[in-house]
N, C-alpha and C positions, 0 to 999 in steps of 0.2 A: 950608043946611047939607048935606043931604042931596045937593043937586045938585052942591055943591061937591067933597064926597067922591067921587060918580060921575066927575065929570070929571078929579079927580087920578088917580083909580083907571085910568081908560081911557087917560089918558096915561102912567101907570107901565108898564101892560100893554103899549102901543105901542112906549115906547122897550125895554121888555125882550123884544119880539119883534124887535125891529131889530137890537137888540145880538146875538142869537142867530142871526139870517139871517146877519149879516157874519162872524159867529165861525165857521158852517157854511161858508160860501164861501172863508173864509180857510184852514179845515182841505182842505177838498176841493183847493183848488189846489194847497196844498202837498202833498198826496198826489199828485195829478195829476204835479207836476213829480219829485217823488221817483221816481214810477214811470218815467217817460221818461228821467231820467238811469240808474236801473238797467238799463232795457232797452238803452240804448247804450252803457254801460260794458262792456269786452271782460273776459271771464274771465281773473283773475290769474293761472292755471297754465293753459297750451294742453295740451290733451289729444289722445290718438289711440285708434283702437279696437283692442283687442288680443283674441285668443281666450285662453279661460279653460278650464277644466275645469269642468264643472256637478258633478261628484262626485267621490269617490275614485277614480283608475285605477291598476290594479295591473299589475305588469311581465307582460308577452306578451299582455294584452287588446287587441283591434281597437278603433280608434277612429273611430266615427261621428260624424255631424252632430248627433246626438240627445246627444253628449256634451261638448259644447263650447257657449261663449255668448260675445258680442262685449262687452267692457265698455271703459269708459274710463279710460285710464292715462295719469299725467303724462309729457308727452311725452321729458322728462328722464332719465327713469328706467326708459324701455322696455328689458328686457332684451334682450341679443344674441340673435337666431335666433327672436324671436318672429313668430307668424302675424299678419298685420293684414288679409288678403283671404282669403275664402272661396276662391278661385281658388288662392290659394298653398297651403293645407292639404288642400283637396279639389279637385284638378284636375279640370278635365272630361274627360268621354269616359275616365274611369278609375274602373273599378269595383272593384278592388283596395284595400283597405284599408292603413290605416298601422298598425302594431303600437306599443305602448308597450313602451320600452327601461326607463325608471326609475318608478318609482312615483310619484303625482302626488296632489296632494290636492284637495281641493274649492275653486275660487277660484284656482287655481295658473296662471301662463300656460303654455300650449303653446309648448315650444321645441323646435327642431328636432332637439338632440342628445338629446330625450327621446324621439322617436319614430322608427320608421324610415321611409324612402322609402314611396311607395305599392308594394304587391306582395312587399316586400323581408320576408325572414325576420328575426327578430329573433334570430339566433344569432351565433356569433363573428365571422362574416364582416363585420357590421356595427361591433364594435368594432376593427378592425384598420384604423390609418391605410395610407397608401399607403407601399409598400416595406416594410411589417412584415409576419412571420409568427409563427404560433401554435406554441409547442413545451411539451409537457406535462414536467413535472417530478415525479419520486415523492418523496414527504414522507412524514411519521409526525409523531405527538405532538412529540417533541423536535424535528425539523426544520421541521416547518409551523408554530412559532409555536403551539402547543397549540390550535389552532382559532380563532385570533384573525383570521386571514386573511378577507379579502372581496374579491371584483371591484372592481377600480378603487384597490386599495392598491398601493403598491410596495415593493419587496425590494430587499436586497442578496443576493448568491448568493455563497457560500463554497463551496471545495472542498477535502476532506481526503481525503491518499493519499500514496502514495510514489513518489518522483520514480525512476523507472528509468534505468540505465545504469550506466557504467565509472567507476572510479576511486573512491578512497575515503571523498569524503563522499556520493557519489550512491547514494541508495537506502537510506541508513543509517540515517534518521529519517523518522517521519512528517510532512507538511507541511499548515498549513491556509493559503488563500490566497483573497484577495477576487478573485473573476473578472470578476463583473459587479455595476456596481452603479446602484442607482435601475431596475430592472426593473418595468414595469406589468404585475400580474396581472387577464387578462381574462375566466378562468373558474375556479371550486373544483368540483373534481370534474367532472359533468357538468351544473353549472349556472353561466349569465353573469350572474344575478340579480344586481344592488348592494343590494337590500334585503332581504337575509336578516338574520333577526332574530335567532335561535338559532346560536351558535356550535358547529360540529362540528370532529371530526378528519378531516381531508381525506387522502386516498390519493393524489392530484395534482393538483398546481396546474397552471393553464395561462396562461403567459406571452407576452407580445406583444415580438418581439426580431426584429433586423435579421438576414438570411441569414448573415453573418458571426459573430453571437452564437450562432445555432442551431448553427452549427457546433461552437463552442468548448463550449456547454454539453453537447451530445451527446457529445463528446470527454470533457468533463470526468466526466459522469454512468456511462459506460461503464469509467471508468479509477479513481473514488474515490467517494466519500459526498458530496452535495449538502446544505447547511443553508440556510435561509434567515433573514435579519434584517429584521424591518419596519422599515420609515422611516414617520418621522411626516409627518403629512398637510401641515403647513405649513414643514416641514424643506428648505432650498434649499441646504445645503450639498453640495459635491463630496468622496468618499470617494477619499483619496489609494490608492496601491498599499500594501496590507498582506499581510504573509506571517509566520507564526508556526509554528517548529518546537520539537520537543521541547526542545533545549538551552537555544534562547534564551527558551522558558517557564520552565523550572527555574533559568536563569541559570547554566547551566554554560558556561565557556569551552574553546574546543578547545584540546587538547595540540598545541603544534609539535614535530614531532620532529626534533632534528637529525640530519642525515646525514652519518655519516664521509666525507670524500672522501679516497680514497686517491691520495696523491703519485705521480707519475710516477717509476720508479725510473731512474736514470740509472748505470749502468757503464761503468767508465773504465780505462785501463790507464796506467800512469806509463813515460815513454820520455824519456830523458837526451839533449839534443843537446848536447855540449859541456858548458858549465857550467850550462846551463839545464834543468830537469827540466819536461816538457810532457805534459798530461793528454788522452789520445786516447779519445773516447766509442767504445765497442763494445757490440754487442748482450747483452744479459742473458740467461745461461743459466738463472737459476731465478726 
């Protein structure tokens, strides 16, 4: 009995060992094939390398190689103006740094609109597009929208004054008129930083305008009072011609004065020619 029991035990152990060996080979083969498939499989989302900020960057800071890093971005959502090569962001044989134009947070993509060109100043000249000029407008707490203006905002410019000239109507009432719509602000007082956190009442605002607009604004500022109206960030409407005077504001109708037109006086004398009486015109003495 003991010999039979020993034989059965040995056969059982042999079968169990064979089963374990076969299972291990099957699992290892499955894992090997799965690894090969994963290695041969292409990534589902195509990515490209893009430079991002390693730390928070403030307006006016110099951008260095230590401040940036390359990370993988989905190719379909890479922001326009992103830098993908070190030669683009830091050109060879160029020791002058780029300056930060807009504050950036850590891991935010470095874009061309957020930094200057190498060696370029982070002043107003970088904010002006081709053909545009900077013009300063004097404002106060009322005309400057109570300190809510920021560089980068758009405003409508209104002029209030008296129209000088001859005639019964000219110069009789003050007029407020929209003279420029959707003008871009590039600076508030002496700062062009778009990331000003605290509101302050400005004394001057600087706008970007064409030479023709500059001439119109200069003439308007010297002959009346300019007021600004803040335009919404997503507002794409076009303001029409707007003009309001005191009479239209109060609903007063202008009275039309009827002029008495004196008819020309005709003087005549009567002359009889036979049986007929003829009226002959003569100059009037009175």
